[in-house]
VEXZAZA-300986 format. One record per residue (C-alpha): y, x, z. Coordinates in steps of 0.2 Angstrom, whole numbers, plus 5000, padded with zeros to 4 digits. Example, Ala and Ser with C-alpha at 12.3 -4.5 7.8 and 13.67 -1.06 7.14 Angstrom:
497850625039
499550685036
This chain:
500050005001
501850054997
503350005008
505150005000
506250045014
507849955016
509349975025
510549915039
512249915039
512350115042
513450205030
512450365031
510750445022
509350345024
508350525017
509050605033
508850495046
507350355043
505950405052
504650285043
504650395028
503650505040
502650385052
502050275038
501150415027
500350485043
499550305045
499050275026
500350175020
501550255007
503450255009
504950244996
506550295003
508250294995
510050315000
511150155000
512450144987
513950254992
512850355005
512150515005
511650574986
511950384979
513250354969
514450194968
515450114982
514550064999
514549885001
513749765012
513549625001
511749555001
511549494983
512049684976
510849754989
509549654983
509749694965
509749874973
508049834981
507149764965
507749924957
506950034971
505449924972
505149964951
505550144954
504150144967
502850064957
503250194942
503150324954
501450264962
500850214947
498950174950
498850234967
499850074971
498949954980
499849804989
501849834988
503349764999
504949775006
505349825025
506949745029
507849815046
509449725054
510449675040
509049725029
508449545036
509649465024
509149585009
507249585008
506849385005
508349394992
507549544984
505749464984
506249304977
506849404962
505349534960
503549484965
503049584979
501449564991
502549565008
504149565017
504349645033
505949585043
506149705059
507749635071
508549525057
509249365056
509149185049
510949145052
512449195044
513649335048
514849235057
513449145068
512749305072
514549335078
514649185089
512749215095
513149365102
514649315110
513749175120
512349275125
513349425130
514649305140
513049195146
512249365154
513849415161
513849245172
515049145165
515148965162
515348845146
517148835150
517549005148
516249035133
517148875124
518948985125
518049145119
517349045103
519048975102
519549165100
518149205090
518449055077
520249115075
519649305069
518449215057
520049155046
520449345046
518949415039
518349285029
520049305018
519949485017
521349525030
522449425022
522649245033
522449195050
523449325059
524849185067
523349095074
522449245081
524049305088
524249155098
522549125103
522449305112
524149285121
523649125126
521749195135
522149395136
522549385155
521049275161
519549375168
518249335154
519349415140
518949595144
517149545140
517349465125
516249585112
515449495099
514849595083
516749635077
517749515086
518049645099
518549775084
520049645080
520549615098
521749765103
522449785085
524249705078
524149635061
524949795052
523549905059
521949785055
522649775037
522749965036
520949985042
520249885028
518849985025
518249955041
518249755038
518149725020
516549775014
515949625003
515149555018
514649385014
515149305031
514749135026
513049165019
511649045024
510049145023
508848975024
508948935005
508049085000
506749095014
506248905011
506048944993
505049104996
503249114994
503049285000
502149315015
503149395029
503249435046
504749445057
504749575071
506149525084
506749595101
506949465113
508349545123
509349575105
511249585110
511749635093
510549515082
510149375096
508349335091
508149145100
508749045085
508149155072
506449155080
506248965081
506948945062
505549075058
504148995068
504748815060
504548875044
502948955046
502448775055
502948705040
501848795029
502648945024
501849125024
502849175038
502349265054
503349265070
503149425082
504249425096
504449585108
504849535127
506249645136
506749745121
508549765111
509149785094
507849905084
506249845096
506849975108
506549965125
508050015137
508850025154
510349915159
511850015166
512949945180
514149905167
512849795159
512649905144
510849925136
510350105135
508750115123
507350235130
505750215118
505050105105
503949975111
502049995112
501249925096
502849905083
502350055073
500549995072
501249815067
502249885052
500649985047
499449825048
500549715040
500849835025
498949855025
498149695028
499449565026
499149505044
499149545062
497549545072
497249605089
498749625102
500249735098
501049785118
501749655125
502149565107
502049365106
501549325089
501549155081
500449145066
500949035052
500248865048
498248875046
498149055053
497349085070
497749225083
C-alpha cells in the first residue's frame, strides 16, 4: 500500500519534518511525501484554499502511482488537521482505496473557531453568559476575516470596547480571534500575510463527505482544543450509522496530533508523547482497510454492518 501524505496548516517543508515518511515504510507501508505549494522546494504561492490543495493532492497521487508502478497495492490519502478538509475532496476527484483523517474537522473553519472558544472557556470555568459575550466578539471578528480584512472593523472595535475590561476577556482565544484582539485596523490590514491565505472560512465539508464512497477512518483526540472533536466525532459516527464506510476512532485524554499531554498551572496543554496505538492504526488501515483488535485506549465506532 501507498499513503500520500497531505499537510496541515504548516508553512514549512513536509520533507524536513514529516515523521511518517520514515515510520510507515518501516512497517511495510509506502509513503509519498511532498512539499505543500509555496513551502520547502515547491513553487507557487502558499495557500489554504482547500479546493486548490485537493487538486495538488490528486496530482501527488498521480505521481505516487507512477513512481510505484506495479509495486503499488492499495493507495490512499492521510490528511492531518487542515488536511482533514482536503483529503475527502481529493478522494472524490480521484479514485483511491482509503482516506485516513487525523485530528481533522467536519465543520467549517469559522465553526472551528467558535467551538474552540466555547470549549476553552468552558474548561476555564466560565458559564453560558460569559461564553455568549465571547461569541459576540468572535462573530464580529468573522466579518473581518471573511471580507479579506476589508469590512467589519467598526463593529469589532465597538464590541472589544464593550467587553475588554471584563474578567473573561483575557481568556478569549479561539483559532484566530486572539490574533485580532490586540490589533487595530491598520495593523491588521498590514498583516495580511497572516490572515489572507485563501482560507474558505465558510466551507461546509459535509456535502463532500455525504458524496464520498471511499472508506475512511477519522482519528480524533477527545481533548483537542485546536480542533474540538465532539461535534465532528458525532457527525462521522452518524454518517457511518447511515451506511457510509466511515470508522470513528476517538483517543481519550489526547490533544491535537493525538498527543498525550500534561496541563500547566495556567491551563495550557503540553504534549508528552503520541498515544499508544495511533501509529499502528495508521498502518493497519492502510494495509487492510479496517481496524482489528485494540489500539491503546482508543474507542472505535465501526460503520454500519461492521463489528468490532
